[in-house]
N, C-alpha and C positions, 0 to 999 in steps of 0.2 A: 926392979932396978931403978935407982934414982937418976934423974937427968939434971945436968947442970943448967944454969941460966942460959949459957951459950947454946946448949943442945935444944932447949925448949924454944929459944928464939929461932933456931934453924928450922925446926919442925913447924913452928907457927908461920914462918915465911913460905914454906912449901905449901901448907894448907891454904894460905892466902892466895898464892899463885894459882893453885888448883881451883879455888872458888872463883877467882877472876876469869879463869879459862872457861869454866862451866857457864858463868853468867854471859860471857862474850858469845859462846856458841848458842845459848838460849836466845839472846837478843838477835843474833844473825838469823837463826831459824824463824823467829817471829817476823823479822823484816821480809824474809823470803815468802812466808805464808801471806803476809799482808800484801806484798806486791802481786802475788797470784790472784788474790781475791779482788784486786782492783779491776780485773777484766771480766766482762761477760763473754761467753762463748756462743758464737752463731754457727750452727752445724747444718750443712747441706749434705744430704745423704740418699743413697738408693734404698736404705733400710727404713721402713716405717715402724713406728713403735708398737703398733698392734699386729705386726706380722708374727705368725707363730714360729718362724725360723729366727734363731738368735743370730746376732752379728756383733763383731768387735765394738763397733761404735756405740751400740746400746750400752754395753757394760762400762765403757769409758765415760759415757755421758752420765751414768748414775754415780760414778766416782767423782767426776768433776762437780756434780751438783752438791757435794758436801760443802764446798767453799765458794762456788760461783753460780751465777744465774746461767742457765743453759737454754738457748732457744733452738730447738731441734726441728729444723725445717725438713719435713718428709718429702721424698721424691714425688713430684707432681703426678697426679692421675691425668691421663689424657681423656679427651672426649670419647674415644673408643673404649677405654677402660670403664668409663662411667656408664655407657649404654649397655655394655656387655655384663656389667655387674651391678646394675641399678637396684636389683632386689637383694643384694648382699647387705646384711645388717650393718657391716662396717661402713660401706659406702653410703648407705641410707642415713647413717648417723652423722655423716660429714656433708650432707647435701647443701646446707646453707653456705658452708665455707667454699665448697667446690663451685657452686653456681653463682652465689652472690658476693662471696668474699667476706661474709659476716660470720660471727662465732668461729673464728679461724684458729683460736688457740684453746688448749685444754690441758688439764692435768690427768694423769692416769692413776687409778686407785693403787695405793701402796707405794707410789713413787714420790720422790722428794718434791716439795712445793717450789724448789728452785728450778725444776725441770718443766719446760713448757713444750708441748707438742704443737707444732705449727703446720696447718694444712693450707697450701697454696690453692689458687683457683685452677680450673682445668686448662690443660695445654693441648697443643695439636700433636697427633701421632705422626712423627716424621722419620722414625728410624728406618723405614722401608725405602726411603729415598736414597738415590746415589749421592755421593759427595759432589758438591757444586753450588752454584749460585742460589738455586731454589732452596736447597737444604739450609744454607746459611741464612737466607732471608727469613725462613720460618723458625729457625733456631733463635734468631734475634728476637722474633715476636714472642717465643716461649720464654726467653730470658727476661723480657720486659714484664711478663706475667709474674714470674718468680721475684723479680726485683721489686715489684710493687708490694708484694707480701713482705719482703725484707724491710723495706723502708717503713711500711706500716708498723711492723714489729718494733723497729728501732725508736719510732716516735711514740708509740703507745707505752712502751716501758722505759722511756727516757734513757736509752742506752747511749753512753758517752764514749767509752773505750771498749773495743771488742776485738776478739780474735776470730777470724773466719776459718772454719775447718770444712773442707769438702772431702767427704769420705766416699771414694769410689763412684762419684757421679760426675764424670767429665763432660756430660752433655749440657751442663749449666755453668754460667759464670763468665763465658768468653766475651759476652757483649754487655756486661755490666758497665755503667758509665765510668770513664777514666777517673772522675773525681770521687768515686766510691773507694774510700781508703780505710780498710781495717788496719789495726796496729800490726797484725801479721796475717798473711795469706798462707794457709797450710793446706796441702793436698795429701790425702792418705790413700794409698793403693793397698788392697787386701788380698789380691789374687792376680793371676796372669790374665789380663783383660783380653789378650789374644786367644786364650783358650775357651772363651765363652762365645760361641758363634753369633748369637743375637747382638750382644753389645759390642763385639769386636768390629762389626761393620763400620762404625764410626768411632768406637771407643779407643782403639789403638792410636789413631791420629790425634784425637782430642786429649787423651791422657798425656801424650808427649808434649802437647802445648801447655798443659797445666804444669808439667814438670819444669819447663823452661821459665814459666811465669811465677811460680809459687816461691815464697820466702823459704819454706821448708817443705820437703817432699818425704813423707813417711812411708816406709815399706814394712811388711810383716815378715819378710824372709831375707836371708843373706843374698840369695841370687837376684831377687828383685832390686835390692839396694845396689848391687854390682851393675845391674842392667841400666838403672836410671842415673848412676853416677856419670855416665857418658853424656847425659843431658843437663845435669845440674850438679854443682859441687855441694849442694845442701841436702842430698839424700841421706836419710838417717833410718836405722832400723828400730821399729817399735813392734815387737812380736805380740802375738795374741796372748791372752791371759786365761784365767779360769775362775769361775764362780765357786770358790771353795765351800761356801755355806751350803750350796746345793749338793755338791758331789761328796762332801764329807758325810752326808746323811747315809750314803751307801757303804761307808767304811765300818765294818763291824768285826770286833769291837773297835772304838768305844761307842759307835752309834748303836742305838737299839735295833733289834731285829725288826725288819719290815715284812709285812705279809707278802708271800710269794704271789705274783700276779697270776690271774686265772689262766692266761694263755701260756704260762710256763709250768703250771702245776704237774703236768703229765710227763715232763722231761726228766729222764733218768740219767745219772752219771755226770761226768764233767761237762761244763758248758763253756764254750768260747763265743765271744760276742763282738760284733761290730755295730756301732750306732752312728747314724749319719745318712746322708743321701747316697743312694745306690744308682749310679749312672755309668754309662759306657765310657765317658770321658776320663773318669778317674779310677773306677773299680775294675780290678782284674778278675772277671768272673771265672775265667779258666783256672786261675789259682784257687779260687774258692772251691771249685769242683774238685780239683786235685787234692785239696786238704780234706774235704769231706769223705772222699773215697779212701784216703789213706787211713782215716780213723773212724770207722763205722760206729764205734761205741761212744764217740764224743758228739755232743749236740752242738751244732753251729747255729747261733741265733743272730738274725739281722734285724735291727730296729731302725726304721726310717722309711721315707718315701722311696718308691722305685720308679725310675724314669726309663722307659723303653722296655723291650722284650728280650734283651740278650740273656737274662737269667733263665728264661724259658728255652731259648735256643740252645743254651749249654746244658739243659736238662736238670738244672738245680732244683726246680720246683718238683721234680720227681724223686729226689733223694730223701729217704725217710729221716735222716739225721740233720736236714737243713730246714730251718724254720724262718719264714719271713713274717714278722709281726706287725709291719706297717709303722706309720708315724705315731709317736707318743708325745703327749704334752711334756714340755721340758721339765716341769716339776715332778712328773711321775717317773722320770728316768731312774732316780735312786732305788726305787722299789725293784726295778728290773736288774740293775747293775749289782745290787748287793748279792744277788743269787747266781752270778756268773763266776767262773774261776780264772778267766783271763780275757784280755781284750786284744783285738787285732785291727790293723789298718792295712788292708790288702790293696794298696794303690798300684796302678800301673806305673811304669817308669817312662815318663814322657815330659815334654816341655811344660805342659800345664802343671803337673804335680811337682816338678822340680822347683817351681816357684812358690810352692805352698808351705806355709807353716800353719797346719789346720787347728782350729779351735779344739777339735775332739782329742788332739794329742795331749794337751794339758789336762783335759778332763779325764783321759785314761790314766795319766800319772797320778791324779788326785785320788783315784780309787785305791791306789797302793798295789793293785793286782798286776801280775805280769802283763807286759805290753809287747806284742810281736808286730813288727812292721817290715815292709819292703824298704829298700834303700832309695826312697823316692826323692829325698831332699838332703842337702848337706847340713841343714840345721839339726838333723837327727843325731849327727855325730857328737854333738855336745852332750848327749844323754846316753852315750854308749855304755857307761858303767851300770846303768839301771834298767835299760830296755834290751830287747833282742832284735837286732837288725840283720835281715836276711840278705845274703849275697845274690841269691837267685831263687827260683821256685822250689827246687829240691831242698835248699837250705831252709827256706821258710817252713816247709812241711816238717822238717826234722826239729826246728826250733819250737814248734808247737808242743812236742813231747817234752823237750828240755824245760820249757817254761812251766808246764803243768806239774812236772815231777821233780825238778831239780832247781827251782828258784831258791835264792839265798836271802838271809836276813839283810845282808849288805846291799843287795839290789833293791829290796823293799825300802830300806832306809833312804837310798839315793832317790828313788821315785818320790817318796813322801816329802823329803826336804826340797827337791826341785819344784814340786807342785806348789809349795808355799811361796817359793821365790817368784813364781809365775802368777801370783794373785793379781786381780785387776787393780787392787790398791797399789801394789808395787808398780804395775804398768802405768798407772796415772802419775806416780812419782817420777818414773823414767821420762814420761812425756814432758813434765815440767822441767826436768833437768836438761832435756834437749832444747826446750823452748826459751828458757830464761836468758841465756846469752844473746839470743836474737832479739828478745824483748829489750834487754838493756842497751843493745846497740841501736835499736830503733828509737829508744827514749833519749839518745844522745850521750850515753856513757861509753867511755872507751873500754870495751870488753872484747877480747879476742874470741871469735866464734870458732868452735872446734867441732 
């Protein structure tokens, strides 16, 4: 069909407008990326980079390091930690930083050169003290030790504009000088601090102080956000993500078949797996026993460190179809998980778990295999189309059979798609979308913070 001059002009104008729109979007995106890269990130956290236990802030830091310099200040060791662990290779390797304050930063093999691990000098062990003047006096001394490392880092690397992120370490920062002014002060809570007896002693009170003081208070779950909204209008949810590159290795196909680990070679029949810490605060050991007794032909595999003796008190160690394989290195998990048929999260229903959006949940989704959970958190309801949420113990047991034998392609697709939406790359993007309006407001631009 031939077009008239009028028609061709019309289409040309449309194409021109579309091209202008695309160019405008590209320029806007470039400005946003440029604005982000203007800031260094200073992270204070309870999680040390050489800790074998993964933490959300590790993964976010790695993503941030694609565009920003990251100064990852690890939770200080105390003098007690040092003397009790002075023969530990990790602590021995940090001796100069801990004692003298020299050689205090390093890169980790395989990590971005933008990511610096910073080790402060030793601090005093004060958590055992009651709240009061003595605790505050010694906390102020500990803050001074950490602040010395912070200022040394800022000077050494000529840091001009930076964002401070405190990830679940409320014990530090209260007594930093008032003229210490990051562009933004962000606090991140990743769990119910009241549910961890050791850190709850002072942590509950101190985290509330951070909530009132911080420019942004990040939470990993809906309930935590609701709880802290009473203390700050700037509470925002940033849920945990997943390292897709690691867990997709367990998805077969398309991932290649991985050798069956030696401690799973003799297991016959269907395998249901939980991976993560096993402790009486979170894990419903009675539900684990009930499930194993209901299905003697199914193998129940538990991967992770065990805390306490409740599993023995419940007789789980005597059941022939229950297997505790212990802690495994993170990068070895795919070899185990490729050979299981379903995953479970048998959490108790209590105040601690109701505040949790666990890392392992997204990791279970990324496997594509059926996921059976107790209804411990309202965040799970967003995933009801792809997972199996139990109303009670009997329902949980019945769902094990449903998930193993009646899972559907639609549920698999939902799990697969949702896990990709939960990648750490997407979580980092969500972080910046939360942060950017606050940054613009701080920089003097009239932007509504939502």
